[in-house]
C-alpha positions in Angstrom: 24.6 -0.4 5.4 21.0 -1.0 6.6 20.4 -4.2 8.7 16.9 -4.9 7.3 16.6 -8.2 9.1 17.2 -6.5 12.4 14.8 -3.6 11.6 11.9 -5.9 10.9 12.6 -8.7 13.4 13.2 -6.0 16.1 9.6 -4.8 16.1 8.0 -5.3 19.5 6.2 -8.6 20.3 2.7 -7.3 20.3 0.0 -9.2 22.1 -3.6 -9.8 21.0 -4.9 -7.2 23.5 -2.5 -4.5 22.3 -4.1 -1.1 22.4 -2.9 2.2 21.1 -1.7 4.2 24.0 1.1 1.9 25.2 2.9 3.1 22.0 1.3 4.6 19.0 1.5 3.3 15.5 3.3 6.5 14.5 5.9 5.7 17.1 6.6 2.4 15.6 6.9 4.0 12.2 9.4 6.5 13.7 11.3 3.6 15.2 11.8 2.0 11.8 12.7 5.3 10.3 15.5 5.9 12.8 17.2 2.7 11.7 17.0 3.4 8.0 19.4 5.5 5.9 18.5 8.9 4.6 18.1 7.4 1.1 15.7 4.7 2.3 13.7 7.3 4.4 13.1 9.3 1.2 11.5 6.2 -0.3 9.2 5.9 2.8 8.4 9.6 2.4 7.2 8.9 -1.2 4.9 6.1 0.1 3.4 8.4 2.7 2.6 10.8 -0.1 0.6 8.1 -1.8 -1.8 8.1 1.2 -2.2 11.9 1.2 -5.2 13.1 -0.9 -3.5 16.4 -1.4 -0.5 14.8 -3.0 -2.3 12.3 -5.3 -2.2 13.4 -9.0 -0.5 12.7 -12.3 2.9 13.9 -11.3 3.0 11.5 -8.3 2.1 8.5 -10.4 4.4 9.5 -13.2 7.3 9.6 -10.7 6.2 6.3 -9.1 5.9 4.4 -12.4 9.4 5.5 -13.3 10.9 4.7 -9.9 14.1 2.7 -9.6 12.4 0.3 -7.2 10.1 -2.4 -8.6 8.0 -2.4 -5.5 7.2 1.3 -5.9 6.4 0.9 -9.6 4.1 -2.1 -9.1 2.4 -0.9 -6.0 1.5 2.5 -7.4 0.4 1.0 -10.7 -2.0 -1.2 -8.7 -3.1 1.8 -6.6 -3.8 3.8 -9.8 -5.8 1.0 -11.3 -7.9 0.7 -8.1 -8.6 4.4 -7.9 -9.5 4.7 -11.6 -11.9 1.7 -11.4 -13.6 3.2 -8.4 -14.1 6.5 -10.3 -15.5 4.6 -13.3 -17.9 2.7 -11.1 -19.2 5.9 -9.4 -19.5 7.6 -12.8 -21.7 4.7 -14.0 -23.8 4.8 -10.9 -24.3 8.6 -11.4 -25.0 8.3 -15.1 -21.9 10.3 -16.0 -19.3 9.8 -18.7 -17.3 6.7 -17.5 -14.0 8.4 -18.1 -14.8 11.7 -16.3 -12.2 12.4 -13.6 -10.3 9.2 -14.4 -6.6 9.8 -13.8 -4.8 9.2 -17.1 -1.1 9.2 -17.7 -1.4 8.6 -21.4 0.3 11.1 -23.8 -2.2 12.4 -26.4 0.5 13.1 -28.9 1.9 9.6 -28.5 -1.6 8.1 -28.9 -1.9 9.9 -32.2 1.3 8.4 -33.5 0.5 5.0 -32.1 3.6 5.0 -29.9 1.7 5.1 -26.6 2.1 1.7 -24.8 -1.0 -0.2 -23.8 -2.1 0.0 -20.2 -0.9 -3.0 -18.1 -3.5 -5.7 -17.3 -5.4 -5.2 -14.1 -5.9 -8.8 -13.0 -7.8 -7.8 -9.8 -10.4 -5.9 -11.7 -13.2 -8.5 -11.4 -12.6 -8.9 -7.6 -12.7 -5.1 -7.2 -15.9 -4.8 -9.2 -17.5 -7.4 -7.0 -16.5 -5.4 -3.9 -17.7 -2.1 -5.3 -21.1 -3.6 -6.0 -21.6 -4.4 -2.3 -24.1 -2.4 -0.3 -22.3 -2.2 3.1 -19.9 0.8 2.9 -17.6 -0.4 5.7 -17.4 -3.9 4.3 -16.7 -2.3 0.9 -13.8 -0.3 2.3 -12.5 -3.3 4.1 -12.7 -5.4 1.0 -10.7 -2.9 -1.0 -8.0 -2.7 1.7 -7.9 -6.5 1.7 -7.1 -6.3 -2.0 -4.2 -4.0 -1.2 -3.0 -6.3 1.6 -3.0 -9.3 -0.8 -1.2 -7.3 -3.4 1.5 -6.4 -1.0 1.9 -10.0 0.0 2.2 -10.9 -3.7 4.8 -8.2 -4.4 6.9 -9.3 -1.4 6.4 -13.0 -1.6 10.1 -13.8 -2.1 11.4 -10.9 -0.1 12.6 -11.8 3.3 15.7 -9.8 4.1 15.6 -6.8 1.8 14.1 -3.3 1.6 11.1 -4.3 -0.4 9.9 -6.3 2.7 10.2 -3.2 4.8 8.3 -1.2 2.2 5.5 -3.8 2.3 5.3 -3.6 6.0 5.2 0.2 5.9 2.3 0.2 3.5 0.4 -2.3 5.6 1.0 0.0 8.6 -0.4 2.9 6.7 -3.5 0.8 6.0 -3.8 -0.2 9.6 -3.5 3.5 10.7 -6.5 4.3 8.6 -8.5 1.5 10.3 -7.5 2.7 13.7 -9.2 5.9 12.8 -12.3 4.2 11.3 -12.6 1.4 13.8 -10.2 0.9 16.6 -11.1 -2.8 17.1 -10.7 -3.6 13.4 -7.4 -1.7 13.3 -6.0 -3.6 16.3 -6.9 -6.9 14.6 -5.2 -5.9 11.4 -2.1 -4.8 13.3 -2.1 -8.1 15.1 -2.2 -9.8 11.7 0.7 -7.8 10.5 2.8 -8.6 13.6 2.1 -12.3 13.3 3.1 -12.2 9.6 6.4 -10.5 10.6 7.1 -13.0 13.4 6.3 -15.9 11.0 8.6 -14.6 8.3 11.5 -14.3 10.7 10.8 -17.4 12.8 14.1 -19.1 13.5 16.2 -16.2 12.1 19.1 -15.2 14.3 20.3 -11.6 14.2 22.6 -9.4 16.2 22.8 -5.7 16.8 
């Protein structure tokens, strides 16, 4: 049985001046993977696919929205909503059909019979629209990732000792890795934020190997 408390609380105590080179972010990801079961690692593999442009498509989202884990279903529904709103915004800016290239999972036959369920509400839509209308490209990307960060916090709000908490941490680390590529200083700051959150979550928790 996985000791999720130990896995998360056992992450190194990073300092504010932490720099990639002492140990890479991928090494920390590998460290967590080594302590997880094969079954749990397959779930992490699925999350990694969600950050791979070559893997993103209808089949990925169909599988995600039917997943046994609520975190996977809700996170990928959010991700799909964000991606589709970005596409609609760009279409509008380019004077194209708003629905061109939007990733739809709706079944045309079910729509004709009226059996297709309505799309879930995207409550972050207004915030995302405001971010997309910004003129600073880097700030826009950061704002979108902040939305993802906040969504993860929402989805794991009451998760302290379970696998969903680890999934949330892993998604945040994937976000941080992207910022390490875009901007090392920003990436380090986001990694420091993640570490502080982990330490705060498990403050006072005792665990043994």
